C-alpha positions as CSV (number, residue, x, y, z in Angstrom):
1,M,102.1,53.1,153.2
2,H,105.1,52.0,151.2
3,P,108.7,53.1,151.3
4,S,110.0,55.1,148.4
5,Y,110.4,53.1,145.2
6,S,112.2,54.0,142.0
7,M,113.0,52.2,138.7
8,D,115.0,53.2,135.6
9,E,113.4,53.5,132.2
10,S,114.7,50.2,131.1
11,Q,112.6,48.3,133.7
12,D,109.2,46.9,133.0
13,V,106.9,49.1,135.2
14,N,104.1,46.6,135.5
15,T,106.4,43.6,136.1
16,N,108.2,45.5,138.9
17,Y,104.9,46.7,140.3
18,S,103.6,43.2,140.4
19,E,106.6,42.2,142.5
20,Y,106.4,45.4,144.6
21,Y,102.9,44.6,145.7
22,N,103.6,41.1,146.7
23,N,102.9,42.0,150.3
24,V,100.2,44.6,151.0
25,T,98.5,42.6,153.8
26,L,97.0,44.3,156.8
27,A,99.8,42.8,158.9
28,Y,102.3,44.6,156.7
29,Q,100.3,47.8,156.6
30,A,100.1,47.9,160.4
31,T,103.8,47.3,160.9
32,N,104.7,49.8,158.2
33,L,102.4,52.5,159.6
34,N,103.7,52.0,163.1
35,Q,107.3,52.5,161.7
36,I,106.2,55.7,159.9
37,L,104.5,57.1,163.0
38,M,107.6,56.4,165.1
39,E,109.9,58.1,162.6
40,A,107.6,61.0,162.0
41,F,106.7,61.7,165.6
42,P,109.7,60.6,167.8
43,G,108.9,60.7,171.5
44,H,105.1,60.3,171.1
45,N,103.9,57.4,173.2
46,F,100.4,57.2,171.7
47,F,98.2,58.5,168.8
48,D,94.7,59.3,167.8
49,L,94.0,57.7,164.5
50,A,91.3,58.4,161.8
51,G,90.7,56.0,158.9
52,F,88.2,55.8,156.1
53,S,87.3,52.5,154.3
54,L,90.5,50.5,153.9
55,G,92.3,53.1,155.9
56,G,89.9,52.3,158.8
57,R,90.8,48.6,158.5
58,I,94.5,49.6,158.7
59,G,93.7,51.6,161.8
60,L,92.1,48.6,163.4
61,A,95.0,46.4,162.4
62,L,97.4,48.9,164.0
63,A,95.4,49.1,167.2
64,S,95.1,45.4,167.4
65,T,98.8,44.9,166.8
66,Y,100.1,47.8,168.9
67,P,97.2,48.4,171.4
68,S,99.2,50.6,173.7
69,K,100.1,53.1,171.0
70,I,96.6,54.0,169.9
71,R,94.5,56.2,172.2
72,K,91.4,56.9,170.0
73,L,90.0,55.5,166.8
74,H,87.7,57.4,164.4
75,L,86.5,55.0,161.7
76,T,84.3,55.7,158.7
77,G,82.9,53.1,156.4
78,V,84.2,50.1,158.4
79,C,81.9,47.3,159.3
80,A,82.1,43.9,161.2
81,E,81.4,41.9,158.0
82,R,80.1,42.5,154.5
83,D,76.4,41.7,153.9
84,E,75.5,39.6,150.9
85,Y,75.3,42.5,148.5
86,G,78.7,43.7,149.6
87,K,80.2,40.3,149.0
88,L,78.7,40.2,145.5
89,L,80.2,43.6,144.8
90,L,83.6,42.4,145.8
91,V,83.3,39.3,143.7
92,S,82.4,41.4,140.7
93,W,85.4,43.7,141.2
94,K,87.8,40.8,141.5
95,E,86.4,39.2,138.4
96,K,86.8,42.5,136.4
97,L,90.4,42.9,137.6
98,K,91.4,39.3,136.9
99,A,89.7,39.3,133.5
100,Y,92.0,42.3,132.5
101,S,95.0,40.5,134.0
102,E,94.3,37.6,131.6
103,F,93.8,40.2,128.8
104,K,97.3,41.5,129.6
105,T,98.7,38.0,128.8
106,E,96.9,38.0,125.5
107,M,98.2,41.5,124.7
108,D,101.8,40.4,125.4
109,T,101.6,38.0,122.5
110,L,101.2,40.9,120.1
111,G,104.7,42.1,120.7
112,N,105.4,45.5,119.2
113,T,102.2,45.6,117.1
114,R,100.6,49.0,117.1
115,L,96.9,49.4,117.8
116,N,95.6,52.9,116.7
117,G,99.1,54.2,117.3
118,D,99.4,52.7,120.8
119,S,101.5,49.7,121.8
120,P,99.7,46.7,123.4
121,Q,101.1,47.8,126.8
122,Q,99.7,51.3,126.3
123,V,96.3,50.0,125.3
124,W,96.1,47.7,128.3
125,E,97.2,50.5,130.7
126,K,94.4,52.8,129.4
127,F,91.6,50.3,129.9
128,A,92.6,47.8,132.6
129,L,91.3,49.8,135.5
130,R,88.3,51.5,134.0
131,P,85.5,48.9,134.5
132,Y,86.6,48.5,138.1
133,M,86.8,52.2,138.7
134,W,83.4,53.0,137.2
135,S,81.8,50.4,139.5
136,A,83.8,51.6,142.6
137,V,82.8,55.2,142.0
138,I,79.1,54.4,141.4
139,N,78.9,52.3,144.5
140,S,80.8,54.7,146.7
141,Y,78.3,57.6,146.5
142,S,74.6,58.0,146.9
143,P,72.5,58.3,143.7
144,S,71.4,61.8,144.6
145,F,75.0,62.9,145.1
146,L,76.1,61.5,141.8
147,I,73.2,63.1,139.9
148,S,73.9,66.5,141.5
149,C,77.6,66.2,140.4
150,G,76.7,65.3,136.8
151,S,78.1,62.7,134.4
152,E,81.1,64.8,133.3
153,Q,82.2,65.3,136.8
154,V,81.8,61.6,137.6
155,K,83.7,60.6,134.4
156,M,86.5,63.0,135.5
157,W,86.8,61.2,138.8
158,V,87.1,57.8,137.0
159,D,89.8,59.3,134.7
160,R,91.7,60.6,137.7
161,A,91.4,57.4,139.7
162,C,92.7,55.4,136.7
163,E,95.6,57.8,136.3
164,S,96.6,57.8,140.0
165,N,96.3,54.1,140.8
166,N,98.2,51.1,139.7
167,F,96.4,47.9,138.4
168,Y,98.6,45.5,140.3
169,G,98.3,47.6,143.5
170,I,94.5,47.4,143.3
171,L,94.4,43.7,142.5
172,S,96.8,42.9,145.3
173,L,94.8,44.9,147.8
174,M,91.7,43.1,146.8
175,D,93.4,39.7,147.1
176,Q,95.3,40.3,150.2
177,T,93.0,42.5,152.4
178,H,89.5,41.4,151.3
179,A,89.9,37.7,150.7
180,N,87.7,36.6,153.6
181,D,85.1,39.2,152.9
182,I,83.5,37.2,150.2
183,I,82.9,33.9,152.1
184,P,79.1,33.2,151.9
185,S,77.2,33.5,155.1
186,S,75.8,30.0,154.4
187,I,79.3,28.6,155.1
188,K,79.6,28.1,158.8
189,R,82.8,29.0,160.6
190,E,84.1,27.5,163.7
191,E,84.2,30.9,165.3
192,E,82.6,34.2,164.2
193,G,85.1,36.4,162.5
194,S,87.6,33.5,162.4
195,S,89.9,35.3,160.1
196,F,92.6,37.0,162.1
197,W,92.5,40.2,160.1
198,Q,88.7,40.5,159.7
199,P,87.5,43.7,161.4
200,I,85.3,41.7,163.8
201,A,88.3,39.7,164.9
202,M,90.6,42.7,165.3
203,A,87.9,44.5,167.3
204,K,87.7,41.6,169.7
205,R,91.4,41.6,170.2
206,I,91.4,45.3,170.9
207,C,88.8,44.7,173.6
208,S,90.8,41.9,175.1
209,Y,93.9,44.2,175.2
210,N,91.9,47.1,176.5
211,G,94.4,49.4,174.8
212,I,92.4,52.2,173.2
213,H,90.2,54.6,175.2
214,M,87.6,55.7,172.6
215,A,86.3,54.4,169.3
216,R,83.9,56.5,167.1
217,F,82.1,55.4,163.9
218,N,80.7,57.3,161.0
219,V,78.6,55.6,158.3
220,G,76.2,56.7,155.5
221,S,72.7,55.2,155.7
222,L,73.0,54.1,152.0
223,D,76.5,52.6,152.3
224,V,76.5,49.3,150.3
225,M,80.1,48.5,151.2
226,A,79.9,48.9,154.9
227,P,76.1,48.7,155.7
228,E,74.9,50.6,158.8
229,K,73.7,47.4,160.5
230,E,77.2,45.8,160.3
231,V,78.9,49.1,161.4
232,R,76.7,49.2,164.5
233,R,77.6,45.6,165.2
234,L,81.3,46.4,165.1
235,C,80.6,49.5,167.3
236,E,78.8,47.3,169.8
237,I,81.8,44.9,170.0
238,L,84.2,47.7,170.8
239,S,81.7,49.2,173.2
240,T,81.9,46.0,175.4
241,S,85.4,47.2,176.5
242,K,86.0,50.1,178.8
243,L,85.9,52.6,176.0
244,E,84.8,56.2,176.5
245,C,82.4,58.1,174.2
246,T,82.2,61.8,173.5
247,Q,79.5,63.6,175.3
248,E,78.2,65.2,172.1
249,C,77.2,61.8,170.8
250,D,73.5,61.2,171.7
251,E,73.4,57.7,170.2
252,G,76.6,56.2,171.5
253,C,79.8,56.3,169.5
254,I,78.2,56.2,166.0
255,V,77.1,58.9,163.6
256,V,74.8,58.0,160.7
257,Y,74.6,60.4,157.7
258,E,71.1,60.0,156.2
259,G,71.0,59.6,152.5
260,C,74.7,59.3,152.2
261,G,76.8,56.5,150.6
262,H,80.1,55.0,151.5
263,A,82.2,58.1,150.8
264,V,81.0,60.2,153.8
265,P,84.2,62.3,153.9
266,M,83.4,63.5,150.3
267,E,79.6,63.7,150.4
268,R,79.4,65.4,153.8
269,A,82.8,66.9,154.1
270,S,82.1,69.7,156.5
271,Q,80.0,67.6,158.8
272,W,82.5,64.8,158.8
273,R,85.4,67.1,159.6
274,K,83.5,68.6,162.4
275,D,82.8,65.2,163.9
276,L,86.5,64.3,163.5
């Protein structure tokens, strides 16, 4: 979702990344994605968009910001609001990430000291994301799927995720796109979904614009990040508008994958692609 970015070897990678990720809000993501679509597909007046997890939120953000440009939405693992477990999960992830951010400050005081042959910067880069990634992977899949894959395979996923993601990018996404997800249900809001970029608020705006023609949801029955109940709730909100549904869907515009976790596209790849 970001324009190309380069830096020479003399630049501090993490310092520049921390500045680079100053704005990764859903408002920015929606605007940037719209620009990408316009440049990649000139002359197209509307699009059918599929999104998984955060990608689904970005899809909602795009549809609520540019309603006339999105014809259909296919959303997987996107819910109206987090339940209490989901909020606790997000809190734990943010605590892990911020603890390692503070650890980075401590590591900086060591200067050029070598630790088992590595610089403090290299040590930090190796371990900063691992606690978060382990938790994210374990909570993204169903227990049966993880067991069937085996511990070595799961560890490889964690290794690859740490290698292909940036600490500051993950921390910025957590802070800027999920800040309102952890508000306890006991705290009353003036209006349900009062945050402008909450999925429930975006869905209501889409309904008021009557821009898209169809919305379809996929969710795993064991999803702890986007629980089935809250996905159904978001589906019902969008269904209040004049949206169409596919005839193949016997239960409205939602498909529930029994025994599946959050990562439906990975656990049930063939079924998910067929629905898409």
